[in-house]
N, C-alpha and C positions, 0 to 999 in steps of 0.2 A: 504494500500500500504506500502511496505517496505521502510523505510526512512533512516536507518542507522544501523551500527553495534552497538548494545546496550552493549554487554559485551562478554568476553571470559570466559567460565567456566573451572576452573582448579580443578581436583580432588586431594585432599590432605588427608593424614591420620590425621593431626592435624593442625588446623588453628593457634594455639598458636606457633607451630614450623615453619610453612610455612610463616607466615606473616613477619618474620624477614627479609627474602630476599627482599620482595617487599618494605618494609619500608626502607631498605638500598638503594633501587633504588630511594627513594624520594617520594614514594606513601604513602598515609595515609588510614588506615581502617576507612571508613565513618560510618559503622554500622555492627553489627553482629546480626543475627536473626536465629531462628529455624523455619523450615518449616516442621511441623509434618507430613503432608500428604505425603511428599517426604522422610521422615526419614533422614533429612539432616540439618546441621547448615551451614549458608553461611556468608561470610564476603565480603563486597564490598569495593574495592579500586578504586578511581577515577584515570584515566589515560587520561588526555586531554578530548576529547569529548566522550570517552567510559569508560568502567570499566573492572576490573579484578574481577571475582567472585571466591573466594575460597570455595570449597564444601567439607565439612567434614561429614562423615556418623555418624548418631546417633543410628544406629541399624545394626547389622551384616547382616541382610537380605535386606538392602536398595540397590537401584540401584548403588549408589556411592560406597558402600562397595564391591559389586560384581565387579564393574569396577576396583577398586583398586586391588582386589584379582587376576583378570585376566591380568591386564595391568600395574599395579603400578601407582604411581602419574603421572599426566600430563594433557594435554588439554582434556577435556571431551566433550565440545560442543561450538558452536558459536551461540550467540543469536542475532537475528535481530529485531530491533524495528519496530513495525507496528502502523499505525494510524487507521487501520480497520482490526482487527484480524479475525473477522468473515468472511469478504470478502476474506482475504488472505487464510484462511482455506478452503473456498469453491473453490477458484481458484486452489489451489494445488490439492484438491480432483478431480476436473474436469480434471486436467492435468495428473491424474493417480498416484500422489504421495501417498505413504503410510504414514499416520499420526498415531501417537501412542495413541491418545485418541479420543473418539467419538466426543468430543467438547472441546473447551478451558476450562482450570481449573485455580483455584487460584494459584499464585506463590509468590515468595518473594517480599517484599515491596509493597504488594497490587496490583501487576500486574496480568493480565490474561495471560496465556501461553498455547502454543501448541508445540508439538515436531514432527519433521519430521524424519522418520526412515533413518538411514545412507544409506540404499540401494537405497533410492530415491534421495539422495543428494551427490552422488559421494564419499560415505564412511564417510561423516561427519554427526554427530548428530547435527541437527539444531533446535534451540529453537526460536519460534516466541513469542514476548512479546508486550503487549499493556498496557499502564497505569503504575501505581506505582509511585515511587518517582521521576522518570525522565520524566514523561509524559509531 
């Protein structure tokens, strides 16, 4: 079941450059890690009960690089925290939602993740996440 907004994903060309704004807002980068299977480097900043995730491409063919080329920097996705990702995956499929992967896959921070196509979510790319550092 979906329990909370876990984070907002923001596509950036450079974490080193983008983090300055967020740090000026009083947020602190908690961690930076590379997620090789997604061809992305992520930086997580805590903001109250949720987080901001800065997404920097590590390969010109990555989904984030393609997003930046098409739309420029900005909000990429909304991530919802789940306590039963497999059940949420099944419920969304039964509802007719288009999911981007056959099954949940590993994500940043040790979480398992699944993505809902924007056409099934009112134009918003939605990530579902279970586990990881905030479980």
